[in-house]
N, C-alpha and C positions, 0 to 999 in steps of 0.2 A: 299562177295564183292572185288567190283574195286579193285587189282592188284594196290601196290602201285607205283608204277612206272608208272603205266598207268595212277596212278594221277595226277603226278608228271609233269606229261610228257604237251608241247604245241605246243606236233606235230601235221602240216599239219596248225597252225596256221597264223594268219600274223600280223604283232601286230611297233611299231609304237612306238621308244622312243622320248620326243623331245633335245636340249639340251646334247644331247650326243658322240658331239667328245668327248668328254672329263671325270674325274674326275666322281658323279655319274650317270652319264649318261651312259657313258661310261663300267663302273662296270655293269651296270645291263643292257644296248646292248648282251652284251657279254652272262651275266647266261639263258638271255631270247632264249638269239640262240643252247643258251651250250640243252635248256630245248627241244628245236625242233623247235620253231619256223621261222619263217622265218621275217627279223628283219631287221626295217629304221633306220640308224641313221641319226636321222634328227639335221639340230646344220642351227644360222647363220653362222657359221663359215663353209664355204659349203666343203674346203679343207681337212679341217679337217676330214670333218666327211667323207668327203670318202675315208680320210685314215684307220682313226678306223674303218670306216667293214671292210677295205679289212683286216687290222687285224685281228680284231674278223674272218671274215669268214677264214682264213686260221689254228689260230689257235685254231677252232672251229669243221669247214667241214661242214658250214649251208650255211644258202643262207643270205649274207647281204652286207646291199645297203647305199650311201650315197643320202641326199638329204637335197635341200636348204629349208630353214623358217625361216623368220621373225613371231615370233606368236603373235608378235603386229600388223599386218599387217591382217586381216580376210582374206583377196583378199588371200594374200601371202599361208594362212591356208589348203585355200580353193583349191590353186591351190595340194597342198601336198599331201593333200588327192587322189585329180583324180588324179597326175602318175600315186600313191603305186598302186590306185584299176583299172587303165589300165593295169598298167603292171605282180599284185604280186597280185592280186585278194583283195578281200576282208578285213576293217583291223577289225581282230577278235579282239588287244588290245591298247590300247592307255600308252604309259606313260605319264602324264606332268612331267615330270626334270628340263625341261628349268627355269632356275631360275638368278637372277643377287644378290647379297652384298654389303654391304661397313658400314661406321660407321658416324654418325656423330650424336654429341646431337638436342637433338630439336631445340634448339632456333635459332640455326647456318647453320640447315637444308636447302639447295635453296630447292626450290620447282621444279624447274627439276631436282631434287636428287629424291622428294618424287614421283614427276610422269614418270618418273624411273623406280626405283625399283617395283615401285602398276602395269605396263604396264605389266614389263615381270609379276613378278610372279601374280598376279591375274588373268590382263586381258588376258593375253597369255594363261594362261588355259582355264582360260574360252569357248576364241575360240575354241582349239582345244575340248574341253571337245562338244561344244554343233556340230559341225562339226561330229566328233564323234557317236554322240549320234542321230542328228538326218541318220545314215547310220545305227549305231545297232538295231533302234528302228523296222526300213522296216524289220532285220530281228528278232529279239525276241531276243536275243540274242549280248552278248556281257563284257570285261572288263574296268575301266578303272582302275587303281594307280595311287593317287598325289604325287610326294617329296613334305611335307610341311616339318617340321622345331621341332623337342627340344619347336624352339618359338611357334609350332600354338597351348601350351599347358599354354605354363609359361617364363614368360622375364627374359632371358637367359644373357645381360646383355649391359650394360648401352651403349649409343649412335643408341642403333636400334632402335626406333622407327618408324620408316619406314619398314622396316625388317618386325617386328615382328607385324606386323597391315597386309601388307603383308601374312604371315602365315598364324593370325587365318582366316584372308579371304578363304584362303585356306582349310582352319576348316570348315568354314563355310558350302563351296562350296561344300566339298564333303558329309556334311550329307545332306545336299538341293539335290543334285543329287540321291545320293542314297535313298532317299526316292521318288521323281519322275521318278526314271528308273528302278525303280523294277517292277515292274505291264510287265515294258518289258521285263524280265529277262536278267537289265545289273544291275550288282557292279560293285556299285564306294567305292573305300576303299583308304588310304592314307597312306604313312612310314610317322615317324618323326623324321629325323636321329639326332643324337651329332654330334657335331663339329667333322671333320675329314680333316685332311693333305692332303686337294684337293688339284691339281692346281689354283682355285681358290685361294682359302686360303691364298696357299701359297707366289701369288700374291700379296694380297688385304696385308699382313701380310709386304713384304720388299718393297711397295709402302708408309706402313704408313697410319694413320689417323690423322685429325686437329685436332689443339693444347685440349690440356689437355686428349684426350683418349690418355691411353698408349698400344697397340693394341699388345708388348709380353707380356706385364703384362696377359691380357687378358686370353690366352690360357694359357701361364705356370700355370692355378691357375684352366683351367678345368679337367685336370687330379687330380687332390688333389680333388675337387671336384665332382668325375665322382666313386660310388662304384667299379664299375669291375677294374678301376685304370689303363683305357686308352684310347686312341681318340677311334673313329667308323673309321672302315675299310671302302673304298667305299665296294667293296666287298659284307659287312655282310645287305648292301643294295642293292644290287641288289637279294640276294640269298630271302630274306625278296617281293619281290615285288613278284619273281616266285608263293612264296609261297601263296602271296597274289591274283595270275593273275590265278592260279593253278584252277583245283579243287579241290585239300586237302582242300578250303577256301568256299566251293560253297557253302553254309549259314553265309558265311560271307559281312557281306554290313554296308558301312557306320563306320567304323572303321578309328579309327587315331591309326596304330602299333607305338608304339615306338620304335628306334633302336641307343639306347642312352645310354646305360651303367650302368643302372640308374637311369641317375642324377636328372631323373625327381619324384624321389623316392625317394630321403632323405629327412629326416626334418630337417627341417628349422631350431631346433636347435636342437643338439647333435651327431651329423655324425661326423665319429673320422673317418680319415686317414688311408686306412691300414699303419702298424706298425708306429702308435705313441701309445703310451699309456697312457689311462687318467688318470696316476697319474702325466705327464708331461701334463697336460692342468691344468689351474689356474683357480679357484676355489672364487665362489666371499664370501665376509665377510658373514653370516645369521645375515637376517634383525635383531637390536633389541628385544629383546622380545621371537623371534622362535627361535628350537633349528636349530640346525646344521644340512646340511644332512648327 
């Protein structure tokens, strides 16, 4: 059998991680670099991407480079792949992490915000996947990992119709691409993180939301509804991506992997957060004519 250290290794590979200047993307880029890949930190924030790449290279001792990209612009995506291939060689791994988020009730959602969320989250993921797939198909190998969300599997809160729609779309795209690209030796999977206190989340909380949506209350309730009793850490998403990118997952494709502390598997009724006794919970009176439970 192949030794575990070889199965985990991404040595000799070139990886692009989009939206990697901060948050999940930066954590993913760090772990992919640590696993041995040459990493491209691609982000619309070019200066921040360059700084993040330099920090990761210093911490891991790996080869890490910042590159500009606007994932909503197919020409920009093409320039990214051309620059990477000319400087670093063929792209073996693409991590579609670039994404945006906001809160609006559907009845108050501006058309331009609906378009913005879907353009970045869905169209951006497609443009990058399309560019990677063309190149990977020619070589007969490659891996694409999409960063979706628990919202790809269930709606997590009010005011997220645009965001949840975009993440469901990524789930469908992941499965369709996995089926279409498998004969070419390309695996396509997605990680579905739960809520994490990333830079973007902090900005959202600080900026607030339209009237009627209590952002702080939403976030305060997440830990209570999570069986493991805490928020997701960005590094935990990075570890999951390395698993799916590596030969540890060589026979896994078309999978949506939750990294959510169990929030998706809690029952609709009867879940008791840690530290609360069932005796403390109010019970309804039995219906007349029935025995009490």
